Structure formats: structure tokens, C-alpha cells
N, CA and C of each residue as an Amber inpcrd file, in Angstrom:
protein
   249
 222.2840000 -30.2020000   2.6240000 223.0850000 -29.6060000   3.4360000
 222.6740000 -28.7080000   3.6000000 222.8840000 -28.3340000   5.2060000
 222.2450000 -26.2930000   6.0890000 223.3390000 -26.1400000   5.6560000
 222.9380000 -24.7980000   5.5130000 224.2290000 -24.0090000   5.6700000
 224.7280000 -23.7000000   6.9010000 226.3720000 -23.0290000   6.7630000
 227.0980000 -22.8730000   8.2870000 226.5000000 -21.9700000   8.4830000
 227.3790000 -21.6200000   9.4010000 226.8590000 -20.2150000  10.2920000
 227.3690000 -18.8620000   9.2550000 226.5480000 -17.8060000  10.2160000
 227.4470000 -16.8190000   9.3560000 228.3500000 -16.1770000   8.8180000
 228.8220000 -15.9310000   8.1880000 230.2850000 -14.8320000   8.1570000
 230.4420000 -13.6780000   8.9750000 231.4710000 -13.6020000   9.4900000
 231.2550000 -12.1930000  10.5530000 230.9980000 -10.8800000   9.9650000
 231.2880000 -10.7260000   8.8250000 230.8890000  -9.9590000   7.9920000
 229.5660000  -9.5280000   7.5910000 229.2270000 -10.9980000   7.5870000
 227.7730000 -10.6390000   7.6460000 226.9020000  -9.8050000   8.9260000
 227.5250000 -10.0830000  10.0040000 226.6190000  -9.7090000  11.2500000
 226.6680000  -8.1780000  11.4770000 225.5250000  -7.6930000  11.6610000
 224.6530000  -6.7970000  11.6730000 225.8860000  -5.5550000  11.5940000
 226.4040000  -6.1650000  13.6530000 227.2150000  -5.4280000  15.0160000
 228.4800000  -5.2290000  13.9430000 229.0030000  -5.6860000  13.5720000
 230.6030000  -6.0760000  12.3180000 230.7270000  -5.5150000  11.4970000
 229.2310000  -4.7020000  10.6990000 228.9450000  -3.6680000   9.6590000
 229.2430000  -2.2070000  10.2190000 228.6710000  -2.8050000  11.4230000
 228.3990000  -0.8790000  12.5990000 230.2590000  -0.4420000  12.6410000
 230.8540000  -1.4190000  13.2680000 232.2820000  -1.6290000  14.0750000
 232.5480000  -1.1000000  12.0880000 232.7960000  -1.6130000  11.4660000
 233.6870000  -1.6460000  10.5550000 233.4950000   0.6900000   9.7200000
 231.6880000   1.1990000   9.7450000 231.5730000   2.5280000   9.3840000
 232.3830000   2.9780000  10.2770000 232.2140000   2.5390000  11.7920000
 232.5750000   3.3580000  12.9520000 234.5460000   3.3880000  12.6160000
 235.4740000   2.6140000  11.6290000 236.8490000   3.1330000  11.2820000
 237.0640000   1.2490000  11.9650000 237.2620000   0.7810000  12.6380000
 237.3000000  -0.1610000  14.1080000 237.7290000  -1.5630000  13.1530000
 239.2520000  -1.7550000  12.7920000 239.5070000  -2.6700000  12.4080000
 239.0230000  -3.9440000  12.9970000 239.8620000  -5.6930000  12.4730000
 238.5230000  -6.6930000  13.5290000 239.1990000  -6.9840000  14.2810000
 240.9110000  -6.7810000  14.6950000 241.3740000  -6.5780000  16.0050000
 240.7090000  -5.2530000  16.4470000 240.6220000  -4.5440000  15.9230000
 240.3270000  -3.1670000  16.8970000 238.2970000  -3.6750000  17.7210000
 237.5340000  -4.4700000  16.6840000 236.4120000  -5.1720000  16.9610000
 236.3710000  -6.2250000  18.6390000 237.5040000  -7.3700000  18.1240000
 238.0540000  -8.0320000  19.4450000 237.9200000  -6.9090000  20.0820000
 239.3370000  -6.3180000  20.7980000 239.8650000  -5.8410000  21.6580000
 238.0720000  -5.4000000  21.9220000 237.4850000  -4.8130000  21.6320000
 236.5650000  -4.3980000  21.7670000 235.5170000  -4.4270000  22.9420000
 234.9440000  -6.1310000  22.1980000 234.3470000  -7.3720000  22.7620000
 234.7750000  -7.1050000  24.2370000 236.1180000  -7.9730000  24.3270000
 236.7310000  -8.5110000  25.2870000 236.6730000  -7.2330000  25.6920000
 236.3990000  -5.7940000  25.6120000 237.1670000  -5.0050000  26.7640000
 235.0350000  -4.2190000  28.4320000 234.6880000  -4.8520000  26.5620000
 233.4480000  -5.0450000  27.2660000 232.6910000  -6.0890000  27.9370000
 232.9400000  -7.3990000  27.7800000 233.2970000  -8.9620000  28.6590000
 233.9950000  -8.6980000  30.4100000 235.0230000  -7.7270000  30.2370000
 235.8980000  -7.4750000  31.7430000 237.0270000  -7.4370000  30.9030000
 237.3620000  -8.1670000  29.9280000 238.6190000  -8.1550000  30.4510000
 240.0720000  -6.9510000  30.3380000 240.8720000  -7.8810000  31.5080000
 242.2640000  -6.4410000  30.8920000 242.8120000  -7.0360000  29.9840000
 243.8910000  -5.8610000  29.9650000 244.7230000  -5.7240000  28.5350000
 245.2120000  -6.6630000  28.7010000 245.5580000  -7.9930000  29.8010000
 247.0330000  -9.2250000  29.9230000 246.1630000  -9.7510000  29.1310000
 244.2510000 -10.1270000  29.9270000 243.7980000 -11.2620000  28.9720000
 243.6700000 -11.2880000  27.6200000 243.0880000  -9.7620000  27.2470000
 243.5400000  -9.8150000  25.2810000 243.9060000 -10.3990000  24.9700000
 245.3270000  -9.6950000  25.5610000 246.2830000 -10.6330000  24.6150000
 245.8830000 -11.7440000  24.4350000 245.9040000 -12.3810000  26.0320000
 246.7180000 -13.9820000  26.1740000 245.2200000 -14.3750000  24.6460000
 244.3380000 -13.5430000  25.2500000 243.0710000 -15.0020000  23.8080000
 243.1600000 -14.4320000  22.0670000 243.4930000 -13.5910000  22.3970000
 244.3950000 -12.6320000  21.6100000 245.6050000 -12.7510000  20.4400000
 246.3380000 -13.9580000  21.8140000 247.7520000 -14.2710000  20.9480000
 248.1570000 -13.1270000  20.4670000 248.7670000 -11.8910000  20.8680000
 249.4200000 -10.5920000  20.8870000 249.3150000 -10.1640000  22.3280000
 250.2580000  -8.9230000  21.7390000 251.4060000  -8.6760000  23.3330000
 250.3600000  -7.7840000  23.6870000 251.0640000  -7.2920000  24.8810000
 249.7890000  -6.3500000  26.2140000 250.4200000  -5.2930000  25.6070000
 251.1430000  -4.6960000  24.4910000 251.4940000  -3.5110000  24.5510000
 250.6850000  -3.1900000  22.6830000 250.2710000  -4.1520000  21.9600000
 249.5240000  -3.9000000  20.8410000 248.3880000  -3.6880000  21.1640000
 247.6590000  -4.9710000  23.1050000 246.3190000  -4.7180000  23.2150000
 245.8890000  -3.2120000  23.1850000 247.2770000  -2.5520000  23.8320000
 247.4440000  -1.5280000  24.8680000 247.1580000  -0.4820000  23.0960000
 247.7450000  -0.2300000  22.1970000 247.6640000   0.3850000  20.8650000
 246.2760000   0.2120000  20.5300000 245.6540000  -0.8120000  20.5680000
 244.2610000  -1.1670000  20.0580000 243.1680000  -0.4470000  20.5520000
 243.3710000  -0.4520000  21.7540000 242.4310000  -0.0920000  23.3310000
 242.6450000   1.6280000  22.7750000 243.6460000   2.6140000  22.5730000
 243.8300000   3.5990000  21.9460000 243.1220000   4.1000000  21.1710000
 242.9600000   3.1720000  20.0830000 242.5120000   3.7400000  19.1470000
 240.7420000   3.0640000  18.1460000 240.5190000   2.7930000  19.8660000
 238.9540000   2.3780000  20.0380000 239.0930000   3.5550000  20.6920000
 239.0870000   3.5930000  21.9250000 239.0240000   5.1220000  22.1370000
 238.4030000   6.2020000  21.5100000 239.5780000   7.0300000  20.4610000
 239.8920000   7.7680000  19.8170000 239.1290000   7.5750000  18.9010000
 238.4640000   6.4230000  17.9550000 237.5770000   5.8800000  17.0130000
 236.5700000   6.2720000  17.4860000 236.0260000   6.4440000  18.5760000
 234.6230000   5.8020000  19.4250000 234.2280000   8.0860000  20.0320000
 235.3520000   8.5090000  20.0630000 235.6160000   9.8000000  21.1230000
 234.8050000   9.5120000  22.0610000 235.9870000   8.5360000  22.8120000
 235.5350000   8.0230000  24.1480000 236.4110000   8.4140000  25.4100000
 236.0320000   8.6850000  26.4870000 237.2030000   9.7250000  26.9840000
 238.2440000   8.1560000  27.6170000 237.5130000   7.0200000  28.2150000
 238.2590000   5.4780000  28.1690000 238.3860000   4.7330000  27.7560000
 238.1010000   3.6310000  28.5520000 238.4900000   2.2540000  28.1000000
 236.3740000   1.9770000  27.7840000 236.3550000   2.3670000  29.0160000
 234.5610000   1.1720000  29.8960000 234.2680000   2.7570000  28.9320000
 234.2710000   4.1330000  28.9120000 233.4540000   4.5870000  28.3010000
 233.1350000   3.9120000  26.5130000 234.2660000   3.8660000  26.0170000
 233.5660000   3.0540000  25.3600000 233.1520000   2.1110000  24.6350000
 233.6290000   1.2690000  25.8010000 232.4750000  -0.3220000  25.4250000
 230.5940000  -0.0350000  25.7620000 230.8520000   0.5220000  26.9340000
 229.7910000   1.2960000  27.1940000 228.6660000   1.6810000  25.9190000
 229.3490000   3.1330000  25.1530000 229.3420000   3.5310000  24.1900000
 228.8630000   2.6940000  23.3600000 229.4790000   1.5690000  23.3890000
 229.7870000  -0.0550000  21.9020000 228.5660000  -0.4680000  22.2590000
 227.9830000  -0.9880000  23.3140000 226.9010000  -1.9090000  23.8770000
 225.7550000  -0.9060000  23.6550000 225.7810000   0.7840000  23.9360000
 224.1580000   1.3610000  24.0780000 223.2200000   1.6630000  22.4840000
 224.5870000   1.2870000  21.5350000 224.5560000   1.7990000  20.0430000
 224.7410000   1.0770000  19.2040000 224.6330000  -0.9290000  20.3570000
 224.5170000  -1.7040000  19.7810000 225.7070000  -2.5180000  18.6170000
 226.5130000  -1.6150000  18.7670000 227.7690000  -1.7800000  17.9290000
 228.4410000  -3.3290000  18.4620000 228.2010000  -3.6980000  19.8860000
 228.4070000  -5.0270000  20.4130000 227.4430000  -5.1170000  20.9230000
 227.4440000  -6.7580000  21.6700000 225.9830000  -7.2840000  22.3960000
 226.6030000  -7.5010000  23.2550000
């Protein structure tokens, strides 16, 4: 029997996200921001409210020391936090 895909907790990016203080959902939101999704699209994809996404975006921006969601995504991509 072949081993299954690695657990997300083993992904190097996820470990860096944990080190930066991001929650699992914030990490998922950040990856979707980097993919170009708007808040309402992220909310739909994650089955949460737009208000929840807005709160998560605020947390991401604060934790990454960014001035905007775009800057947070760029920093995360450049640092290898997300791919």
C-alpha cells in the first residue's frame, strides 16, 4: 500500500504560516487572496460569511505587518509562505 498525500501540517508553507501566527482559516484565506478572489468569493469557497472573511483579512494584514491585503499576499508569495 502506498502512503497517502502528506498531511497539511507537514507542508513547509503551513509550518511557516503557523510560525507567523496565522490560523488555518487565515492561511486558506491568504492563499485565495493570492489567487485573486474577492471576499464574497472566498466566503463562498470556505462556506463562511463575508464578515468572517473580512475579519480574517484584517488578522492576516496585522500579523504579516502589511498595509493591505495585496501587500500581505505579495509578502507571503515572496517569502514562500504560500505558493
